[in-house]
PyMOL Python script that loads the backbone (N, CA, C, O; Angstrom):
from pymol import cmd

cmd.read_pdbstr("""\
ATOM      1  N   MET A   1      13.661  -7.440  11.191  1.00  0.00           N
ATOM      2  CA  MET A   1      13.574  -6.610  12.371  1.00  0.00           C
ATOM      3  C   MET A   1      12.106  -6.384  12.729  1.00  0.00           C
ATOM      4  O   MET A   1      11.314  -5.995  11.871  1.00  0.00           O
ATOM      5  N   PHE A   2      11.739  -6.623  13.981  1.00  0.00           N
ATOM      6  CA  PHE A   2      10.385  -6.415  14.481  1.00  0.00           C
ATOM      7  C   PHE A   2       9.343  -7.166  13.663  1.00  0.00           C
ATOM      8  O   PHE A   2       8.192  -6.735  13.591  1.00  0.00           O
ATOM      9  N   GLY A   3       9.727  -8.284  13.045  1.00  0.00           N
ATOM     10  CA  GLY A   3       8.781  -9.072  12.268  1.00  0.00           C
ATOM     11  C   GLY A   3       8.551  -8.567  10.858  1.00  0.00           C
ATOM     12  O   GLY A   3       7.681  -9.087  10.161  1.00  0.00           O
ATOM     13  N   TYR A   4       9.297  -7.580  10.421  1.00  0.00           N
ATOM     14  CA  TYR A   4       9.148  -7.035   9.074  1.00  0.00           C
ATOM     15  C   TYR A   4      10.287  -7.510   8.176  1.00  0.00           C
ATOM     16  O   TYR A   4      11.410  -7.702   8.641  1.00  0.00           O
ATOM     17  N   ASP A   5      10.001  -7.695   6.915  1.00  0.00           N
ATOM     18  CA  ASP A   5      11.010  -7.959   5.901  1.00  0.00           C
ATOM     19  C   ASP A   5      11.607  -6.607   5.526  1.00  0.00           C
ATOM     20  O   ASP A   5      10.959  -5.814   4.842  1.00  0.00           O
ATOM     21  N   LEU A   6      12.810  -6.340   5.956  1.00  0.00           N
ATOM     22  CA  LEU A   6      13.411  -5.017   5.780  1.00  0.00           C
ATOM     23  C   LEU A   6      13.552  -4.615   4.323  1.00  0.00           C
ATOM     24  O   LEU A   6      13.603  -3.426   4.009  1.00  0.00           O
ATOM     25  N   GLU A   7      13.613  -5.582   3.439  1.00  0.00           N
ATOM     26  CA  GLU A   7      13.752  -5.270   2.014  1.00  0.00           C
ATOM     27  C   GLU A   7      12.441  -4.787   1.398  1.00  0.00           C
ATOM     28  O   GLU A   7      12.453  -4.170   0.333  1.00  0.00           O
ATOM     29  N   ASN A   8      11.319  -5.059   2.047  1.00  0.00           N
ATOM     30  CA  ASN A   8      10.016  -4.758   1.454  1.00  0.00           C
ATOM     31  C   ASN A   8       9.109  -3.947   2.366  1.00  0.00           C
ATOM     32  O   ASN A   8       7.901  -4.181   2.397  1.00  0.00           O
ATOM     33  N   LEU A   9       9.663  -3.004   3.103  1.00  0.00           N
ATOM     34  CA  LEU A   9       8.864  -2.180   4.015  1.00  0.00           C
ATOM     35  C   LEU A   9       8.109  -1.096   3.252  1.00  0.00           C
ATOM     36  O   LEU A   9       8.622  -0.503   2.303  1.00  0.00           O
ATOM     37  N   THR A  10       6.879  -0.858   3.696  1.00  0.00           N
ATOM     38  CA  THR A  10       6.172   0.320   3.202  1.00  0.00           C
ATOM     39  C   THR A  10       6.688   1.518   3.992  1.00  0.00           C
ATOM     40  O   THR A  10       7.393   1.346   4.987  1.00  0.00           O
ATOM     41  N   GLY A  11       6.349   2.705   3.568  1.00  0.00           N
ATOM     42  CA  GLY A  11       6.758   3.905   4.296  1.00  0.00           C
ATOM     43  C   GLY A  11       6.265   3.892   5.727  1.00  0.00           C
ATOM     44  O   GLY A  11       7.003   4.254   6.643  1.00  0.00           O
ATOM     45  N   GLN A  12       5.020   3.476   5.928  1.00  0.00           N
ATOM     46  CA  GLN A  12       4.439   3.434   7.267  1.00  0.00           C
ATOM     47  C   GLN A  12       5.164   2.404   8.139  1.00  0.00           C
ATOM     48  O   GLN A  12       5.442   2.669   9.309  1.00  0.00           O
ATOM     49  N   GLN A  13       5.472   1.233   7.577  1.00  0.00           N
ATOM     50  CA  GLN A  13       6.199   0.214   8.342  1.00  0.00           C
ATOM     51  C   GLN A  13       7.591   0.715   8.708  1.00  0.00           C
ATOM     52  O   GLN A  13       8.053   0.494   9.828  1.00  0.00           O
ATOM     53  N   ARG A  14       8.260   1.383   7.781  1.00  0.00           N
ATOM     54  CA  ARG A  14       9.603   1.908   8.045  1.00  0.00           C
ATOM     55  C   ARG A  14       9.561   2.927   9.192  1.00  0.00           C
ATOM     56  O   ARG A  14      10.424   2.915  10.070  1.00  0.00           O
ATOM     57  N   THR A  15       8.571   3.793   9.180  1.00  0.00           N
ATOM     58  CA  THR A  15       8.418   4.782  10.250  1.00  0.00           C
ATOM     59  C   THR A  15       8.195   4.091  11.589  1.00  0.00           C
ATOM     60  O   THR A  15       8.792   4.470  12.597  1.00  0.00           O
ATOM     61  N   THR A  16       7.330   3.072  11.598  1.00  0.00           N
ATOM     62  CA  THR A  16       7.047   2.335  12.832  1.00  0.00           C
ATOM     63  C   THR A  16       8.302   1.667  13.362  1.00  0.00           C
ATOM     64  O   THR A  16       8.570   1.719  14.562  1.00  0.00           O
ATOM     65  N   VAL A  17       9.069   1.044  12.490  1.00  0.00           N
ATOM     66  CA  VAL A  17      10.311   0.380  12.899  1.00  0.00           C
ATOM     67  C   VAL A  17      11.286   1.396  13.478  1.00  0.00           C
ATOM     68  O   VAL A  17      11.900   1.148  14.516  1.00  0.00           O
ATOM     69  N   GLU A  18      11.428   2.529  12.818  1.00  0.00           N
ATOM     70  CA  GLU A  18      12.358   3.552  13.307  1.00  0.00           C
ATOM     71  C   GLU A  18      11.934   4.085  14.670  1.00  0.00           C
ATOM     72  O   GLU A  18      12.772   4.274  15.551  1.00  0.00           O
ATOM     73  N   LEU A  19      10.642   4.328  14.847  1.00  0.00           N
ATOM     74  CA  LEU A  19      10.160   4.854  16.127  1.00  0.00           C
ATOM     75  C   LEU A  19      10.326   3.830  17.240  1.00  0.00           C
ATOM     76  O   LEU A  19      10.717   4.177  18.355  1.00  0.00           O
ATOM     77  N   LYS A  20      10.028   2.568  16.940  1.00  0.00           N
ATOM     78  CA  LYS A  20      10.171   1.538  17.953  1.00  0.00           C
ATOM     79  C   LYS A  20      11.639   1.339  18.301  1.00  0.00           C
ATOM     80  O   LYS A  20      11.968   1.090  19.461  1.00  0.00           O
ATOM     81  N   ALA A  21      12.514   1.444  17.329  1.00  0.00           N
ATOM     82  CA  ALA A  21      13.945   1.278  17.577  1.00  0.00           C
ATOM     83  C   ALA A  21      14.475   2.334  18.546  1.00  0.00           C
ATOM     84  O   ALA A  21      15.460   2.091  19.243  1.00  0.00           O
ATOM     85  N   GLU A  22      13.838   3.492  18.597  1.00  0.00           N
ATOM     86  CA  GLU A  22      14.247   4.567  19.504  1.00  0.00           C
ATOM     87  C   GLU A  22      13.769   4.337  20.936  1.00  0.00           C
ATOM     88  O   GLU A  22      14.195   5.040  21.853  1.00  0.00           O
ATOM     89  N   SER A  23      12.895   3.364  21.130  1.00  0.00           N
ATOM     90  CA  SER A  23      12.313   3.133  22.449  1.00  0.00           C
ATOM     91  C   SER A  23      13.166   2.166  23.276  1.00  0.00           C
ATOM     92  O   SER A  23      14.126   1.577  22.780  1.00  0.00           O
ATOM     93  N   ASP A  24      12.791   2.020  24.539  1.00  0.00           N
ATOM     94  CA  ASP A  24      13.481   1.090  25.437  1.00  0.00           C
ATOM     95  C   ASP A  24      12.990  -0.342  25.259  1.00  0.00           C
ATOM     96  O   ASP A  24      13.514  -1.254  25.899  1.00  0.00           O
ATOM     97  N   PHE A  25      12.001  -0.555  24.410  1.00  0.00           N
ATOM     98  CA  PHE A  25      11.416  -1.889  24.236  1.00  0.00           C
ATOM     99  C   PHE A  25      11.504  -2.351  22.781  1.00  0.00           C
ATOM    100  O   PHE A  25      10.631  -3.066  22.288  1.00  0.00           O
ATOM    101  N   ALA A  26      12.557  -1.936  22.118  1.00  0.00           N
ATOM    102  CA  ALA A  26      12.727  -2.227  20.691  1.00  0.00           C
ATOM    103  C   ALA A  26      12.778  -3.711  20.386  1.00  0.00           C
ATOM    104  O   ALA A  26      12.398  -4.127  19.291  1.00  0.00           O
ATOM    105  N   ASP A  27      13.235  -4.514  21.323  1.00  0.00           N
ATOM    106  CA  ASP A  27      13.385  -5.940  21.064  1.00  0.00           C
ATOM    107  C   ASP A  27      12.143  -6.767  21.397  1.00  0.00           C
ATOM    108  O   ASP A  27      12.154  -7.986  21.225  1.00  0.00           O
ATOM    109  N   LEU A  28      11.082  -6.127  21.867  1.00  0.00           N
ATOM    110  CA  LEU A  28       9.858  -6.852  22.219  1.00  0.00           C
ATOM    111  C   LEU A  28       8.889  -6.934  21.050  1.00  0.00           C
ATOM    112  O   LEU A  28       8.638  -5.930  20.383  1.00  0.00           O
ATOM    113  N   PRO A  29       8.335  -8.131  20.789  1.00  0.00           N
ATOM    114  CA  PRO A  29       7.265  -8.202  19.790  1.00  0.00           C
ATOM    115  C   PRO A  29       6.004  -7.515  20.335  1.00  0.00           C
ATOM    116  O   PRO A  29       5.816  -7.425  21.549  1.00  0.00           O
ATOM    117  N   LEU A  30       5.160  -7.043  19.447  1.00  0.00           N
ATOM    118  CA  LEU A  30       3.965  -6.307  19.852  1.00  0.00           C
ATOM    119  C   LEU A  30       3.137  -7.064  20.883  1.00  0.00           C
ATOM    120  O   LEU A  30       2.659  -6.475  21.853  1.00  0.00           O
ATOM    121  N   GLU A  31       2.967  -8.361  20.676  1.00  0.00           N
ATOM    122  CA  GLU A  31       2.115  -9.129  21.594  1.00  0.00           C
ATOM    123  C   GLU A  31       2.699  -9.239  23.001  1.00  0.00           C
ATOM    124  O   GLU A  31       1.992  -9.643  23.925  1.00  0.00           O
ATOM    125  N   GLU A  32       3.966  -8.890  23.184  1.00  0.00           N
ATOM    126  CA  GLU A  32       4.576  -8.913  24.514  1.00  0.00           C
ATOM    127  C   GLU A  32       4.720  -7.524  25.123  1.00  0.00           C
ATOM    128  O   GLU A  32       5.151  -7.389  26.269  1.00  0.00           O
ATOM    129  N   MET A  33       4.363  -6.495  24.365  1.00  0.00           N
ATOM    130  CA  MET A  33       4.456  -5.130  24.882  1.00  0.00           C
ATOM    131  C   MET A  33       3.315  -4.860  25.851  1.00  0.00           C
ATOM    132  O   MET A  33       2.198  -5.341  25.657  1.00  0.00           O
ATOM    133  N   THR A  34       3.598  -4.093  26.887  1.00  0.00           N
ATOM    134  CA  THR A  34       2.556  -3.690  27.821  1.00  0.00           C
ATOM    135  C   THR A  34       1.696  -2.605  27.162  1.00  0.00           C
ATOM    136  O   THR A  34       2.076  -2.034  26.139  1.00  0.00           O
ATOM    137  N   VAL A  35       0.560  -2.335  27.751  1.00  0.00           N
ATOM    138  CA  VAL A  35      -0.299  -1.258  27.250  1.00  0.00           C
ATOM    139  C   VAL A  35       0.461   0.061  27.296  1.00  0.00           C
ATOM    140  O   VAL A  35       0.332   0.882  26.388  1.00  0.00           O
ATOM    141  N   GLU A  36       1.251   0.272  28.347  1.00  0.00           N
ATOM    142  CA  GLU A  36       2.015   1.508  28.467  1.00  0.00           C
ATOM    143  C   GLU A  36       3.041   1.639  27.342  1.00  0.00           C
ATOM    144  O   GLU A  36       3.250   2.732  26.815  1.00  0.00           O
ATOM    145  N   GLN A  37       3.676   0.533  26.975  1.00  0.00           N
ATOM    146  CA  GLN A  37       4.638   0.564  25.876  1.00  0.00           C
ATOM    147  C   GLN A  37       3.934   0.820  24.544  1.00  0.00           C
ATOM    148  O   GLN A  37       4.433   1.577  23.711  1.00  0.00           O
ATOM    149  N   GLN A  38       2.780   0.194  24.344  1.00  0.00           N
ATOM    150  CA  GLN A  38       2.001   0.438  23.127  1.00  0.00           C
ATOM    151  C   GLN A  38       1.555   1.895  23.066  1.00  0.00           C
ATOM    152  O   GLN A  38       1.556   2.514  22.002  1.00  0.00           O
ATOM    153  N   GLN A  39       1.176   2.431  24.223  1.00  0.00           N
ATOM    154  CA  GLN A  39       0.763   3.835  24.300  1.00  0.00           C
ATOM    155  C   GLN A  39       1.928   4.747  23.912  1.00  0.00           C
ATOM    156  O   GLN A  39       1.743   5.701  23.157  1.00  0.00           O
ATOM    157  N   GLU A  40       3.127   4.457  24.425  1.00  0.00           N
ATOM    158  CA  GLU A  40       4.284   5.268  24.072  1.00  0.00           C
ATOM    159  C   GLU A  40       4.574   5.184  22.580  1.00  0.00           C
ATOM    160  O   GLU A  40       4.876   6.200  21.953  1.00  0.00           O
ATOM    161  N   LEU A  41       4.486   3.993  22.004  1.00  0.00           N
ATOM    162  CA  LEU A  41       4.742   3.829  20.576  1.00  0.00           C
ATOM    163  C   LEU A  41       3.715   4.601  19.753  1.00  0.00           C
ATOM    164  O   LEU A  41       4.074   5.248  18.769  1.00  0.00           O
ATOM    165  N   ALA A  42       2.446   4.541  20.143  1.00  0.00           N
ATOM    166  CA  ALA A  42       1.405   5.294  19.433  1.00  0.00           C
ATOM    167  C   ALA A  42       1.668   6.793  19.524  1.00  0.00           C
ATOM    168  O   ALA A  42       1.488   7.524  18.550  1.00  0.00           O
ATOM    169  N   THR A  43       2.094   7.245  20.696  1.00  0.00           N
ATOM    170  CA  THR A  43       2.393   8.662  20.895  1.00  0.00           C
ATOM    171  C   THR A  43       3.585   9.090  20.039  1.00  0.00           C
ATOM    172  O   THR A  43       3.557  10.151  19.416  1.00  0.00           O
ATOM    173  N   ARG A  44       4.621   8.267  20.010  1.00  0.00           N
ATOM    174  CA  ARG A  44       5.793   8.565  19.174  1.00  0.00           C
ATOM    175  C   ARG A  44       5.384   8.613  17.700  1.00  0.00           C
ATOM    176  O   ARG A  44       5.821   9.490  16.955  1.00  0.00           O
ATOM    177  N   TYR A  45       4.545   7.665  17.291  1.00  0.00           N
ATOM    178  CA  TYR A  45       4.124   7.602  15.888  1.00  0.00           C
ATOM    179  C   TYR A  45       3.308   8.843  15.512  1.00  0.00           C
ATOM    180  O   TYR A  45       3.479   9.405  14.429  1.00  0.00           O
ATOM    181  N   ASN A  46       2.433   9.256  16.407  1.00  0.00           N
ATOM    182  CA  ASN A  46       1.560  10.393  16.125  1.00  0.00           C
ATOM    183  C   ASN A  46       2.299  11.718  16.107  1.00  0.00           C
ATOM    184  O   ASN A  46       1.979  12.582  15.291  1.00  0.00           O
ATOM    185  N   ARG A  47       3.264  11.900  16.969  1.00  0.00           N
ATOM    186  CA  ARG A  47       3.879  13.224  17.136  1.00  0.00           C
ATOM    187  C   ARG A  47       5.371  13.265  16.815  1.00  0.00           C
ATOM    188  O   ARG A  47       5.980  14.327  16.943  1.00  0.00           O
ATOM    189  N   GLY A  48       5.972  12.176  16.412  1.00  0.00           N
ATOM    190  CA  GLY A  48       7.377  12.189  16.028  1.00  0.00           C
ATOM    191  C   GLY A  48       8.275  12.700  17.137  1.00  0.00           C
ATOM    192  O   GLY A  48       8.152  12.265  18.282  1.00  0.00           O
ATOM    193  N   PRO A  49       9.177  13.615  16.818  1.00  0.00           N
ATOM    194  CA  PRO A  49      10.136  14.079  17.821  1.00  0.00           C
ATOM    195  C   PRO A  49       9.494  14.879  18.958  1.00  0.00           C
ATOM    196  O   PRO A  49      10.141  15.157  19.967  1.00  0.00           O
ATOM    197  N   TYR A  50       8.233  15.242  18.792  1.00  0.00           N
ATOM    198  CA  TYR A  50       7.532  16.028  19.822  1.00  0.00           C
ATOM    199  C   TYR A  50       6.632  15.148  20.680  1.00  0.00           C
ATOM    200  O   TYR A  50       5.677  15.635  21.287  1.00  0.00           O
ATOM    201  N   TRP A  51       6.936  13.848  20.732  1.00  0.00           N
ATOM    202  CA  TRP A  51       6.058  12.892  21.397  1.00  0.00           C
ATOM    203  C   TRP A  51       5.907  13.130  22.891  1.00  0.00           C
ATOM    204  O   TRP A  51       4.975  12.601  23.497  1.00  0.00           O
ATOM    205  N   GLU A  52       6.781  13.897  23.497  1.00  0.00           N
ATOM    206  CA  GLU A  52       6.685  14.116  24.940  1.00  0.00           C
ATOM    207  C   GLU A  52       5.856  15.341  25.321  1.00  0.00           C
ATOM    208  O   GLU A  52       5.699  15.624  26.509  1.00  0.00           O
ATOM    209  N   ASN A  53       5.320  16.079  24.336  1.00  0.00           N
ATOM    210  CA  ASN A  53       4.524  17.256  24.707  1.00  0.00           C
ATOM    211  C   ASN A  53       3.119  16.839  25.154  1.00  0.00           C
ATOM    212  O   ASN A  53       2.722  15.687  24.979  1.00  0.00           O
ATOM    213  N   ASP A  54       2.378  17.775  25.727  1.00  0.00           N
ATOM    214  CA  ASP A  54       1.064  17.470  26.307  1.00  0.00           C
ATOM    215  C   ASP A  54       0.079  16.921  25.287  1.00  0.00           C
ATOM    216  O   ASP A  54      -0.647  15.971  25.578  1.00  0.00           O
ATOM    217  N   GLN A  55       0.046  17.506  24.101  1.00  0.00           N
ATOM    218  CA  GLN A  55      -0.899  17.061  23.075  1.00  0.00           C
ATOM    219  C   GLN A  55      -0.604  15.614  22.664  1.00  0.00           C
ATOM    220  O   GLN A  55      -1.522  14.810  22.504  1.00  0.00           O
ATOM    221  N   ALA A  56       0.653  15.297  22.499  1.00  0.00           N
ATOM    222  CA  ALA A  56       1.035  13.936  22.127  1.00  0.00           C
ATOM    223  C   ALA A  56       0.699  12.954  23.243  1.00  0.00           C
ATOM    224  O   ALA A  56       0.217  11.853  22.979  1.00  0.00           O
ATOM    225  N   GLN A  57       0.950  13.344  24.474  1.00  0.00           N
ATOM    226  CA  GLN A  57       0.637  12.463  25.599  1.00  0.00           C
ATOM    227  C   GLN A  57      -0.867  12.226  25.714  1.00  0.00           C
ATOM    228  O   GLN A  57      -1.301  11.132  26.071  1.00  0.00           O
ATOM    229  N   ARG A  58      -1.648  13.241  25.414  1.00  0.00           N
ATOM    230  CA  ARG A  58      -3.109  13.104  25.407  1.00  0.00           C
ATOM    231  C   ARG A  58      -3.530  12.078  24.349  1.00  0.00           C
ATOM    232  O   ARG A  58      -4.406  11.249  24.595  1.00  0.00           O
ATOM    233  N   TYR A  59      -2.904  12.142  23.179  1.00  0.00           N
ATOM    234  CA  TYR A  59      -3.171  11.167  22.122  1.00  0.00           C
ATOM    235  C   TYR A  59      -2.859   9.752  22.624  1.00  0.00           C
ATOM    236  O   TYR A  59      -3.632   8.822  22.396  1.00  0.00           O
ATOM    237  N   GLY A  60      -1.734   9.602  23.298  1.00  0.00           N
ATOM    238  CA  GLY A  60      -1.355   8.295  23.826  1.00  0.00           C
ATOM    239  C   GLY A  60      -2.345   7.776  24.850  1.00  0.00           C
ATOM    240  O   GLY A  60      -2.674   6.590  24.851  1.00  0.00           O
ATOM    241  N   ARG A  61      -2.823   8.651  25.721  1.00  0.00           N
ATOM    242  CA  ARG A  61      -3.825   8.234  26.705  1.00  0.00           C
ATOM    243  C   ARG A  61      -5.126   7.832  26.014  1.00  0.00           C
ATOM    244  O   ARG A  61      -5.763   6.857  26.413  1.00  0.00           O
ATOM    245  N   ASP A  62      -5.526   8.578  24.978  1.00  0.00           N
ATOM    246  CA  ASP A  62      -6.727   8.224  24.220  1.00  0.00           C
ATOM    247  C   ASP A  62      -6.553   6.877  23.528  1.00  0.00           C
ATOM    248  O   ASP A  62      -7.480   6.068  23.493  1.00  0.00           O
ATOM    249  N   PHE A  63      -5.367   6.637  22.981  1.00  0.00           N
ATOM    250  CA  PHE A  63      -5.069   5.350  22.353  1.00  0.00           C
ATOM    251  C   PHE A  63      -5.280   4.222  23.351  1.00  0.00           C
ATOM    252  O   PHE A  63      -5.979   3.253  23.055  1.00  0.00           O
ATOM    253  N   ALA A  64      -4.683   4.340  24.522  1.00  0.00           N
ATOM    254  CA  ALA A  64      -4.784   3.288  25.531  1.00  0.00           C
ATOM    255  C   ALA A  64      -6.230   3.106  25.981  1.00  0.00           C
ATOM    256  O   ALA A  64      -6.676   1.984  26.222  1.00  0.00           O
ATOM    257  N   HIS A  65      -6.956   4.212  26.094  1.00  0.00           N
ATOM    258  CA  HIS A  65      -8.349   4.164  26.531  1.00  0.00           C
ATOM    259  C   HIS A  65      -9.223   3.397  25.536  1.00  0.00           C
ATOM    260  O   HIS A  65     -10.164   2.712  25.938  1.00  0.00           O
ATOM    261  N   HIS A  66      -8.922   3.506  24.259  1.00  0.00           N
ATOM    262  CA  HIS A  66      -9.740   2.879  23.221  1.00  0.00           C
ATOM    263  C   HIS A  66      -9.154   1.570  22.689  1.00  0.00           C
ATOM    264  O   HIS A  66      -9.667   1.014  21.718  1.00  0.00           O
ATOM    265  N   LEU A  67      -8.102   1.081  23.306  1.00  0.00           N
ATOM    266  CA  LEU A  67      -7.432  -0.119  22.821  1.00  0.00           C
ATOM    267  C   LEU A  67      -8.346  -1.339  22.819  1.00  0.00           C
ATOM    268  O   LEU A  67      -8.368  -2.087  21.841  1.00  0.00           O
ATOM    269  N   ASP A  68      -9.092  -1.551  23.882  1.00  0.00           N
ATOM    270  CA  ASP A  68     -10.000  -2.709  23.929  1.00  0.00           C
ATOM    271  C   ASP A  68     -11.076  -2.618  22.848  1.00  0.00           C
ATOM    272  O   ASP A  68     -11.427  -3.625  22.234  1.00  0.00           O
ATOM    273  N   GLN A  69     -11.599  -1.415  22.615  1.00  0.00           N
ATOM    274  CA  GLN A  69     -12.600  -1.242  21.559  1.00  0.00           C
ATOM    275  C   GLN A  69     -12.009  -1.578  20.197  1.00  0.00           C
ATOM    276  O   GLN A  69     -12.671  -2.206  19.370  1.00  0.00           O
ATOM    277  N   ALA A  70     -10.785  -1.172  19.961  1.00  0.00           N
ATOM    278  CA  ALA A  70     -10.133  -1.453  18.670  1.00  0.00           C
ATOM    279  C   ALA A  70      -9.890  -2.954  18.514  1.00  0.00           C
ATOM    280  O   ALA A  70     -10.108  -3.510  17.437  1.00  0.00           O
ATOM    281  N   ARG A  71      -9.445  -3.604  19.576  1.00  0.00           N
ATOM    282  CA  ARG A  71      -9.227  -5.057  19.505  1.00  0.00           C
ATOM    283  C   ARG A  71     -10.527  -5.788  19.231  1.00  0.00           C
ATOM    284  O   ARG A  71     -10.557  -6.723  18.430  1.00  0.00           O
ATOM    285  N   ASN A  72     -11.603  -5.375  19.885  1.00  0.00           N
ATOM    286  CA  ASN A  72     -12.904  -6.017  19.662  1.00  0.00           C
ATOM    287  C   ASN A  72     -13.407  -5.791  18.240  1.00  0.00           C
ATOM    288  O   ASN A  72     -14.055  -6.664  17.662  1.00  0.00           O
ATOM    289  N   ALA A  73     -13.111  -4.629  17.681  1.00  0.00           N
ATOM    290  CA  ALA A  73     -13.586  -4.315  16.336  1.00  0.00           C
ATOM    291  C   ALA A  73     -12.924  -5.175  15.264  1.00  0.00           C
ATOM    292  O   ALA A  73     -13.529  -5.441  14.226  1.00  0.00           O
ATOM    293  N   ILE A  74     -11.695  -5.608  15.502  1.00  0.00           N
ATOM    294  CA  ILE A  74     -11.009  -6.399  14.488  1.00  0.00           C
ATOM    295  C   ILE A  74     -11.156  -7.905  14.686  1.00  0.00           C
ATOM    296  O   ILE A  74     -10.602  -8.685  13.911  1.00  0.00           O
ATOM    297  N   ARG A  75     -11.872  -8.311  15.681  1.00  0.00           N
ATOM    298  CA  ARG A  75     -12.102  -9.756  15.913  1.00  0.00           C
ATOM    299  C   ARG A  75     -13.177 -10.269  15.007  1.00  0.00           C
ATOM    300  O   ARG A  75     -13.510 -11.454  15.054  1.00  0.00           O
TER     301      ARG A  75
END
""", "prot")
cmd.dss("prot")
cmd.show_as("cartoon", "prot")
cmd.util.cbc("prot")
cmd.orient("prot")
């Protein structure tokens, strides 16, 4: 599921899979997700069930704002 071996997930991977499964884009691989979808996933990951509150949405906007910097840093 989502490119992970379900038998050997770390806690963090399991959380990511569960959060993505709750979204409308659960069947999309990361490289096909839009920035907005990645932002929503980051927001869900950061705030869990409270992902729709203002603080969580601010985190998601910050994530999207710094996405290019993060991609450049790992190249």
